[in-house]
C-alpha positions as CSV (number, residue, x, y, z in Angstrom):
1,X,1.4,-10.6,19.3
2,X,4.6,-10.9,21.2
3,X,5.1,-7.7,23.3
4,X,8.6,-7.7,22.9
5,X,8.8,-7.6,18.9
6,X,5.4,-5.0,19.0
7,X,6.1,-1.5,20.1
8,X,4.0,1.5,19.7
9,X,5.9,5.0,19.8
10,X,4.6,8.3,19.9
11,X,5.1,10.6,16.7
12,X,8.1,9.1,15.5
13,X,10.6,6.4,16.4
14,X,12.4,6.1,19.8
15,X,16.6,6.6,19.5
16,X,17.2,3.0,20.5
17,X,14.4,1.7,17.9
18,X,15.8,4.0,15.4
19,X,19.5,2.6,15.7
20,X,18.3,-1.1,15.7
21,X,16.5,-0.2,12.5
22,X,19.6,2.1,11.2
23,X,21.3,-1.2,10.9
24,X,18.9,-3.3,8.5
25,X,19.4,-3.7,4.9
26,X,15.8,-3.2,4.6
27,X,12.8,-2.5,6.3
28,X,9.1,-3.2,5.6
29,X,6.7,-0.3,6.2
30,X,2.8,0.8,5.9
31,X,0.6,3.4,6.4
32,X,-2.9,3.8,8.0
33,X,-4.7,6.9,7.3
34,X,-8.4,8.8,7.3
35,X,-8.7,7.5,3.5
36,X,-7.0,7.3,0.0
37,X,-6.4,11.0,-1.0
38,X,-3.3,12.1,1.0
39,X,-4.2,16.0,0.4
40,X,-7.6,15.0,2.4
41,X,-6.9,12.2,4.4
42,X,-4.4,12.9,7.2
43,X,-2.0,9.7,8.0
44,X,-2.5,8.1,11.3
45,X,-0.2,5.4,12.0
46,X,3.2,4.0,10.3
47,X,4.1,0.8,10.8
48,X,7.9,-0.4,10.5
49,X,9.4,-3.9,10.8
50,X,13.2,-5.4,10.4
51,X,14.4,-8.6,9.4
52,X,14.2,-9.4,13.2
53,X,10.4,-9.2,13.1
54,X,10.5,-6.0,15.5
55,X,7.3,-3.9,14.6
56,X,6.9,-0.5,15.8
57,X,3.6,1.3,15.1
58,X,4.2,4.9,15.2
59,X,0.7,7.1,16.4
60,X,0.9,10.2,13.9
61,X,-1.1,13.1,15.6
62,X,-3.3,15.5,13.6
63,X,-1.9,18.2,12.4
64,X,1.9,16.7,12.7
65,X,4.3,17.5,9.6
66,X,7.6,16.0,11.2
67,X,9.2,12.8,12.3
68,X,12.7,13.3,12.2
69,X,13.9,9.7,12.9
70,X,11.4,8.1,10.5
71,X,12.4,10.6,7.7
72,X,16.1,9.5,8.0
73,X,15.3,5.7,7.7
74,X,13.2,7.0,4.5
75,X,15.6,9.4,2.9
76,X,18.5,6.6,3.6
77,X,19.7,5.0,0.2
78,X,21.2,2.3,1.7
79,X,17.8,0.6,3.6
80,X,15.5,-0.7,1.1
81,X,12.1,0.3,2.2
82,X,9.4,-2.2,1.4
83,X,5.6,-1.3,1.1
84,X,2.6,-3.4,-0.6
85,X,1.2,-0.7,-3.0
86,X,4.4,1.9,-2.6
87,X,2.7,4.6,-4.5
88,X,0.5,5.4,-1.9
89,X,2.3,5.2,1.0
90,X,5.4,7.3,-0.4
91,X,3.0,9.8,-1.5
92,X,1.4,10.0,2.0
93,X,4.9,10.4,3.2
94,X,5.6,13.4,0.9
95,X,2.4,15.0,1.4
96,X,2.5,14.7,4.8
97,X,6.3,15.0,5.8
98,X,7.9,16.8,2.6
99,X,10.4,14.0,2.5
100,X,11.5,12.0,-0.4
101,X,11.4,8.1,0.2
102,X,14.9,6.4,-1.2
103,X,15.5,2.9,-2.5
104,X,11.9,1.5,-2.8
105,X,10.6,-2.0,-3.4
106,X,6.8,-2.7,-3.7
107,X,5.7,-6.2,-3.2
108,X,2.5,-5.2,-5.7
109,X,4.4,-4.2,-8.8
110,X,6.4,-7.4,-8.1
111,X,4.1,-9.8,-8.0
112,X,2.3,-8.2,-10.9
113,X,5.6,-9.2,-12.9
114,X,6.4,-12.5,-11.5
115,X,2.9,-13.5,-10.6
116,X,1.5,-13.2,-14.0
117,X,-0.3,-16.7,-13.6
118,X,-2.7,-15.2,-11.5
119,X,-4.8,-11.8,-11.5
120,X,-4.9,-11.8,-7.3
121,X,-1.8,-9.3,-6.3
122,X,-3.4,-8.1,-2.9
123,X,-1.6,-8.4,0.4
124,X,-3.6,-11.3,1.7
125,X,-3.4,-13.3,-1.4
126,X,0.2,-12.7,-1.7
127,X,1.2,-13.5,1.7
128,X,-1.2,-16.6,2.1
129,X,0.9,-18.4,-1.4
130,X,4.3,-17.3,-0.5
131,X,4.3,-17.3,3.1
132,X,1.5,-19.9,4.0
133,X,-0.4,-17.5,6.2
134,X,-3.8,-16.4,6.3
135,X,-4.4,-12.5,6.9
136,X,-7.0,-11.2,8.8
137,X,-8.3,-8.2,7.0
138,X,-11.4,-7.3,8.9
139,X,-9.9,-4.3,11.0
140,X,-9.0,-2.6,7.2
141,X,-11.7,-0.5,6.9
142,X,-12.0,1.4,10.1
143,X,-11.4,4.7,11.9
144,X,-7.8,5.2,12.2
145,X,-7.8,9.0,13.4
146,X,-8.3,8.0,17.5
147,X,-5.0,6.9,17.5
148,X,-4.7,6.7,21.2
149,X,-7.6,4.4,21.4
150,X,-6.8,2.0,18.7
151,X,-8.6,-1.5,19.5
152,X,-6.4,-4.7,19.8
153,X,-7.8,-6.0,16.3
154,X,-6.7,-2.8,15.0
155,X,-3.2,-2.6,16.1
156,X,-2.8,-6.6,15.4
157,X,-3.8,-5.8,11.8
158,X,-1.3,-3.0,11.7
159,X,1.5,-5.6,12.6
160,X,0.6,-8.1,10.0
161,X,0.7,-5.8,7.1
162,X,4.6,-5.6,7.7
163,X,5.4,-8.7,9.3
164,X,5.6,-10.7,6.3
165,X,6.8,-7.9,3.9
166,X,10.9,-9.0,4.0
167,X,10.3,-12.6,3.3
168,X,7.6,-12.1,0.7
169,X,10.0,-9.5,-1.0
170,X,12.8,-12.3,-1.0
171,X,10.9,-15.0,-2.5
172,X,9.7,-12.6,-5.3
173,X,13.1,-11.6,-6.1
174,X,14.2,-15.0,-6.6
175,X,11.1,-15.3,-8.9
176,X,11.8,-12.2,-11.0
177,X,15.4,-13.2,-11.2
178,X,14.7,-16.6,-12.5
179,X,12.2,-15.2,-15.1
180,X,14.9,-12.5,-15.9
181,X,12.4,-9.9,-14.8
182,X,14.1,-8.2,-12.3
183,X,15.9,-5.8,-14.0
184,X,12.3,-4.4,-15.2
185,X,10.9,-4.6,-11.9
186,X,13.9,-2.3,-10.7
187,X,13.1,0.0,-13.4
188,X,9.4,0.5,-12.4
189,X,10.5,1.1,-8.7
190,X,12.5,3.9,-10.0
191,X,9.5,5.2,-11.6
192,X,7.6,5.4,-8.4
193,X,8.5,8.8,-7.2
194,X,7.3,10.2,-11.0
195,X,3.6,8.5,-10.4
196,X,3.8,10.1,-6.9
197,X,4.1,13.3,-8.0
198,X,1.9,13.3,-10.6
199,X,-0.7,11.9,-8.1
200,X,-0.2,14.9,-5.8
201,X,-0.5,17.3,-8.7
202,X,-3.8,15.7,-9.2
203,X,-2.8,14.4,-12.6
204,X,-4.4,11.2,-13.9
205,X,-3.6,8.8,-17.0
206,X,-0.9,10.9,-18.3
207,X,0.3,7.7,-20.1
208,X,-2.9,6.5,-21.3
209,X,-4.3,7.6,-24.7
210,X,-7.4,9.3,-25.0
211,X,-9.3,11.8,-27.4
């Protein structure tokens, strides 16, 4: 991991990095948490990457409820925020910071609509096919709560989760446009905020037919 392409910030972005990211047309983002339920499992780390490959890991303190510069990026409609399974990360941001994330691109949704020739839509499979890179996922299930003592393996894993999202997004858009599925995919992205609100209010399977 190149040190000049990887920075760690405490609680929020630094003003210098914020200014650089503010000039981006898109940013790759991811979160590390203590579990999969935002109301119970706290946000520990936020990773951001731009087209220049600058990765920033923001350590979020226990009980922290604000990250003003990060929040400005999330709210900025002129910057596309790219996630893999945006529904979870956007819900975590809303629960933790009370922020509405705008201009969302979800690589998992895009993959499911574009890559109908496979059932493998995890980030590892997606990056391996489209970028020719095999991600190391050994640190995925680990304790992220001790943010001041994260291992080099954890930080490398966190960085790689955002490092390839922008080129993956570009390739998926090409596929979607070629197959006339891009408009449908964008409509799915617009619905993510609705599903986030339902998730945070503990509604499940609202669109499913149940007796």
